[in-house]
N, C-alpha and C positions, 0 to 999 in steps of 0.2 A: 504494500500500500504506500502510495506516495505522500510526501509532505508538501503541502501547499502553503504559500506565503500570501498573506492578505495585508492590506493597508486601509485604515479608516480614512474616509474622505473629509471628515470633519475635524478629528483631533490629531490625525497623523500617526496614530498608534499602529505599529507594525508587529505582526505576530504570525506564527506558523501553526498549521493544523495538520495532524496526521489523519487522513481520511481516505476512504475508498474512492476510486474513480467514478463509481456509480452514485456516490452521495451527492446531494445537491450542493451548489455553491453557497457559502455563507453570505448573508446579506446585512446583518446588523453587527455593530462593534460589540465585542464581549466586555468592554469596560463599562462598569455599572453607572458611571457618571456621564456617559456619552450615549447618544441614541443615533449616531451617524451611520451611514451606509458604508460598507466595506467593498473593496475591489480586489479581485485576485490578481496577483502580480505574476509576471512571467519569470520563472526561475531558471537557473542554469541546469538544474536536475543533478542527479547523482551520476558521477562518472563510473564507467565500468573499469574495474581493475582486474587484470589477468595476472595471477600469481602461479608460479610453478611451471612445470613443463607440460607439453601436450597441446600446444597451440600452433603447431606447424602441420602443413598438409602431409608431410612425409611421416609424421608420427602415427597416422591412421592407416597407412598402407598395409596390405595383407603380406603375410610371410612369403608367399610365392612371388609377389611383385618385387619385394626386396631382394630375394635370391636371384631373380632374373636380371635385376638392375646391376647386381654385383658381377654377374657373368658378363653382361654387356659392357660394363666399364672396363673389365679386365681384358676383353678381346679387342678393344679399339687400340691397336698398336700401329707401328709403322711411322711414327713421327707426325701423325696427323693431329693437329691441334684443335680442330673443330669439335671433336667428340662424335659419337655415333648418332646423335640426335639432330645434326645440322642438315641432313638431307643431301649433302654433296656426295660425290663418288669416292671420297677418301683419298684421292690422289692430288698431289700439288698441281696447281694450274700451270699449263704449258705456255711457254712464251711463243708469240707468233713468229713465224719464219721471217727473217729480214728480206725485204724486197730489193730488187736490183735497181730501183729507181733512185739514183743519187743526184 
């Protein structure tokens, strides 16, 4: 349940209320000496804090996927720096033959 911040339009009293999202908005100032109307303020909300491990895509991969990835990374040899997922042929680019036009 969220915490909402309100401000009285008459006395300027600011207060927070812990209420359900389905509850109706408050309308009257809770101060006994004031009968002013209150306005709900826009808050920054609570930030989400991720603690610990387990927030990476690779943490949820299956065991068979991880084994295949290890095999794939071990077989990409030959001095090719792109890796196997680049889509190229794995061979260094050939230089064009020099033309006889000088």
